[in-house]
C-alpha positions as CSV (number, residue, x, y, z in Angstrom):
1,M,32.6,8.1,9.5
2,D,30.5,11.2,10.4
3,S,30.3,10.0,14.0
4,D,34.0,10.8,14.4
5,S,33.1,14.4,14.4
6,G,30.3,14.0,16.9
7,T,27.6,14.4,14.4
8,V,25.5,12.2,12.1
9,R,24.8,13.3,8.5
10,V,21.1,12.9,7.6
11,M,20.0,13.2,4.0
12,T,16.7,13.1,2.1
13,W,16.3,12.8,-1.6
14,N,13.5,12.2,-4.2
15,L,15.1,10.0,-6.9
16,W,12.5,10.6,-9.7
17,W,11.6,6.9,-10.0
18,R,12.3,5.5,-13.4
19,F,11.7,8.7,-15.4
20,G,14.1,10.1,-17.9
21,R,17.4,8.4,-18.6
22,W,17.1,6.4,-15.4
23,E,20.0,4.0,-15.9
24,E,22.4,7.0,-16.4
25,R,20.7,8.8,-13.5
26,R,21.2,5.8,-11.2
27,E,25.0,6.0,-11.7
28,A,24.8,9.8,-11.1
29,I,22.8,9.2,-7.9
30,L,25.4,6.6,-6.7
31,R,28.3,9.0,-7.4
32,T,26.6,11.8,-5.5
33,L,25.9,9.6,-2.5
34,E,29.5,8.4,-2.5
35,A,30.7,12.0,-2.4
36,E,28.2,13.1,0.3
37,R,28.5,10.0,2.5
38,P,25.2,10.4,4.5
39,G,25.0,8.3,7.7
40,I,21.2,8.0,7.4
41,L,19.3,8.5,4.2
42,G,15.6,8.8,3.5
43,L,14.6,8.2,-0.2
44,Q,11.4,8.8,-2.1
45,E,10.3,7.5,-5.5
46,V,12.5,4.4,-5.1
47,W,11.7,1.7,-7.7
48,G,11.6,-2.0,-7.1
49,S,10.3,-5.0,-9.2
50,A,6.6,-5.6,-9.0
51,E,5.7,-8.6,-7.0
52,H,4.2,-10.3,-10.0
53,S,7.1,-9.6,-12.3
54,G,9.2,-12.6,-11.3
55,R,12.3,-10.3,-10.8
56,D,13.9,-9.2,-7.6
57,E,15.5,-5.9,-8.3
58,N,15.4,-2.9,-6.0
59,M,17.0,0.5,-6.3
60,A,17.4,0.8,-2.5
61,R,19.2,-2.5,-2.3
62,W,21.3,-1.7,-5.3
63,L,22.5,1.5,-3.6
64,A,22.9,-0.1,-0.2
65,E,25.1,-2.9,-1.6
66,R,27.4,-0.4,-3.3
67,L,27.6,2.0,-0.4
68,G,27.9,-0.6,2.4
69,M,24.7,0.5,4.1
70,H,21.7,-1.3,5.7
71,W,18.3,-0.7,3.9
72,A,14.6,-1.0,4.2
73,W,11.8,-0.3,1.6
74,S,8.1,0.4,1.8
75,R,6.2,-0.5,-1.4
76,S,3.3,1.8,-2.2
77,P,0.1,-0.3,-2.0
78,V,-1.4,1.6,-4.9
79,Q,0.6,1.7,-8.2
80,A,-1.9,2.5,-11.0
81,R,-1.0,6.2,-11.3
82,W,2.7,5.5,-11.4
83,H,2.4,2.7,-13.9
84,K,0.3,5.0,-16.2
85,R,3.0,7.7,-15.9
86,N,5.6,5.1,-16.9
87,G,3.9,4.3,-20.2
88,G,1.8,1.5,-18.7
89,D,4.7,-0.6,-17.6
90,T,3.5,-2.7,-14.6
91,S,6.7,-4.6,-14.0
92,V,8.2,-1.9,-11.7
93,D,6.7,-0.4,-8.5
94,V,7.5,2.7,-6.5
95,G,8.0,3.3,-2.8
96,V,10.1,5.0,-0.1
97,A,13.3,3.7,1.5
98,V,15.7,4.2,4.4
99,L,19.5,3.5,4.0
100,S,21.8,3.6,7.0
101,R,25.5,3.1,7.8
102,Y,24.3,2.2,11.3
103,P,22.3,-1.0,12.2
104,L,18.5,-0.9,11.7
105,L,17.0,-2.5,14.8
106,E,13.4,-2.4,13.8
107,T,11.3,-1.2,10.8
108,A,7.6,-0.5,10.4
109,E,5.3,1.3,8.0
110,R,2.0,3.1,8.1
111,R,-0.5,3.6,5.3
112,L,-1.5,7.2,4.9
113,P,-5.1,8.4,4.3
114,A,-6.4,9.7,0.9
115,A,-9.3,11.7,2.4
116,D,-11.7,12.5,-0.4
117,F,-9.0,12.3,-3.1
118,P,-8.0,9.4,-5.3
119,D,-5.8,7.1,-3.3
120,D,-2.1,7.4,-4.4
121,G,-0.9,4.7,-1.9
122,K,1.3,6.9,0.3
123,T,3.1,5.4,3.3
124,V,5.5,6.5,6.0
125,L,8.5,4.2,6.8
126,H,10.0,4.0,10.2
127,A,13.5,2.7,11.1
128,S,15.0,2.5,14.6
129,V,18.7,3.4,13.9
130,E,21.3,2.3,16.4
131,L,23.6,5.3,16.8
132,P,26.4,5.8,19.3
133,G,24.6,6.6,22.5
134,G,21.3,5.0,21.7
135,V,18.5,4.6,19.2
136,L,17.3,7.4,16.8
137,P,13.7,7.1,15.5
138,F,13.9,7.8,11.8
139,F,11.0,8.3,9.4
140,T,10.7,9.0,5.7
141,T,7.6,9.7,3.6
142,H,6.2,11.2,0.3
143,L,2.9,13.1,0.4
144,N,0.3,13.6,-2.3
145,S,1.5,16.0,-5.0
146,G,-1.7,17.8,-6.4
147,L,-1.6,21.5,-6.1
148,D,-5.2,21.5,-4.7
149,E,-4.5,18.6,-2.3
150,S,-3.5,20.5,0.8
151,A,-6.5,18.9,2.7
152,V,-5.3,15.4,2.0
153,R,-1.7,16.3,3.0
154,C,-3.0,17.7,6.3
155,A,-4.8,14.4,6.9
156,Q,-1.6,12.6,6.0
157,V,0.6,14.6,8.4
158,R,-1.8,14.0,11.2
159,E,-1.4,10.2,10.6
160,I,2.4,10.6,10.4
161,A,2.5,12.6,13.6
162,A,0.5,10.0,15.4
163,F,2.7,7.2,14.1
164,M,5.8,9.1,15.2
165,A,4.4,9.8,18.7
166,E,3.9,6.0,19.1
167,R,7.6,5.3,18.2
168,A,9.5,8.4,19.3
169,R,11.3,6.9,22.3
170,G,14.9,7.0,23.4
171,P,17.8,9.4,23.9
172,Y,17.5,11.0,20.4
173,P,14.6,13.1,19.1
174,P,12.7,11.7,16.1
175,V,13.8,12.7,12.6
176,L,11.3,12.9,9.7
177,T,12.5,13.3,6.1
178,G,10.7,13.4,2.8
179,D,9.2,15.1,-0.2
180,F,6.1,16.8,1.3
181,N,5.0,18.5,-1.9
182,A,4.3,21.6,0.2
183,E,6.1,24.8,1.0
184,P,7.2,25.8,4.5
185,D,4.3,28.2,5.1
186,S,1.6,25.8,4.0
187,D,-1.1,24.5,6.4
188,E,0.3,21.0,6.3
189,M,3.9,22.0,7.2
190,R,2.8,24.4,9.9
191,L,0.6,21.6,11.3
192,L,3.4,19.1,11.1
193,C,6.0,21.3,12.8
194,G,3.5,22.3,15.5
195,T,5.2,25.7,16.4
196,R,2.9,28.1,14.5
197,T,-0.3,26.2,15.1
198,A,-1.5,23.4,17.3
199,P,0.7,20.3,16.5
200,A,-0.8,17.4,14.5
201,A,-0.3,15.2,17.5
202,R,-0.1,16.4,21.1
203,G,3.4,17.2,22.1
204,M,4.9,16.4,18.7
205,V,6.9,19.4,17.7
206,L,9.4,19.3,14.9
207,L,12.1,21.8,13.8
208,D,12.8,22.5,10.2
209,A,16.5,22.0,9.4
210,W,16.3,24.7,6.8
211,R,16.2,27.2,9.7
212,F,19.8,26.2,10.4
213,A,21.0,26.7,6.8
214,D,23.3,29.5,5.6
215,P,20.8,32.0,4.1
216,G,23.4,32.9,1.5
217,L,23.3,29.4,0.0
218,P,20.5,28.1,-2.4
219,Q,17.7,26.3,-0.6
220,G,15.1,25.4,-3.2
221,T,14.7,21.7,-4.1
222,W,12.3,21.7,-7.0
223,D,13.3,23.5,-10.2
224,L,16.3,21.5,-11.3
225,A,15.9,19.0,-14.1
226,H,13.1,20.0,-16.5
227,D,11.0,23.0,-17.5
228,Q,7.8,21.5,-16.2
229,A,8.8,21.8,-12.5
230,V,6.3,23.6,-10.4
231,T,7.4,26.8,-8.8
232,F,5.4,29.4,-7.0
233,G,7.3,32.5,-8.0
234,R,10.7,33.5,-9.4
235,G,12.7,31.3,-7.2
236,P,12.7,27.5,-6.7
237,S,10.2,25.8,-4.5
238,C,11.3,24.2,-1.2
239,V,9.2,21.0,-0.8
240,D,11.8,18.6,0.6
241,F,12.6,18.7,4.3
242,I,14.5,17.2,7.2
243,L,12.5,17.8,10.4
244,A,13.8,16.9,13.9
245,G,12.3,17.0,17.4
246,P,13.8,19.4,20.0
247,P,17.3,18.3,21.2
248,Q,17.4,15.8,24.0
249,A,19.7,15.8,27.1
250,G,23.2,17.1,26.4
251,G,22.0,18.5,23.0
252,R,21.6,15.1,21.4
253,G,19.9,15.5,18.0
254,R,20.5,19.2,17.8
255,I,20.5,20.4,14.2
256,R,24.0,21.9,13.5
257,T,23.8,22.7,9.8
258,A,21.7,22.2,6.7
259,R,22.3,22.6,3.0
260,R,21.2,21.6,-0.4
261,A,22.9,18.8,-2.3
262,G,22.5,16.6,-5.4
263,D,21.9,19.6,-7.6
264,V,25.0,19.3,-9.7
265,P,25.1,17.2,-12.9
266,V,27.4,14.2,-12.8
267,A,29.2,13.5,-16.1
268,G,26.5,15.7,-17.7
269,V,23.6,13.8,-16.1
270,Q,21.2,15.5,-13.7
271,P,20.7,12.8,-11.0
272,S,17.0,13.8,-10.2
273,D,14.4,16.4,-10.7
274,H,14.7,17.2,-7.0
275,A,17.7,18.5,-5.0
276,A,18.6,16.6,-1.8
277,V,18.7,18.1,1.7
278,I,21.5,17.3,4.1
279,A,21.6,18.2,7.8
280,E,24.2,17.5,10.5
281,L,22.8,16.4,13.9
282,A,24.8,16.3,17.1
283,L,25.3,12.8,18.4
284,A,26.6,12.6,22.0
285,E,26.7,14.8,25.0
286,G,29.5,17.3,25.2
287,P,30.9,20.1,23.0
288,A,29.4,18.6,19.8
289,G,25.9,19.0,21.2
290,L,26.2,22.5,22.5
């Protein structure tokens, strides 16, 4: 277990829903997670059977059962756009999920605003994770994706920050993961982190784990699987993040390292159109938290 080293391995990954060769990709995703062994995992574009379908399938549960993890899922309350993109199939819905090797004591979700844009049914999912030494408030989300939708993403991060402020209690700082569909210097990410402008919620400051990554390693997360991926220059775009509050007493929750993952084909199959992000966070007081 990662806790043996005095750290917890946190991961975020957009799974590309049921697009492409999804059954083969599902196996590639599982093999990748088996190799990476995250302790806590935030997932986006996670599919589950629609409530009216009469089936009870869920990608988060499927992964959790095979990995020996606890799980929670937040179904998007608006599915029309996703069904249209999936050829009109209304039997499968999309959402976000949390998987954890540690017990989930409590879960909750919050609907995110659409502002003046079409409602894409975005949510943020919270899980209280019982780590050695106390509870870590963990969150995952997926923001609107339109290139011209920075304004709605700003409204969404304000709601996320307020939700986090309500639930960020305990010996560990809050951790937010997700696909934010925005680059690090965007208004929405500066607002969410709260270090280069006034924070989205008073006192809610978050540190980007990419600051702790080896600059010699690749860091982009969105140029991997197909030639339609959006980039903003010659390099890949970084739109997937792990954000953590400042370390608590004894260095608990301090970001130790960060890196890209999930960017290597498995048996010739690219698992997703996004790369994953992994960060190591210090657990307990003492040398591991210094």
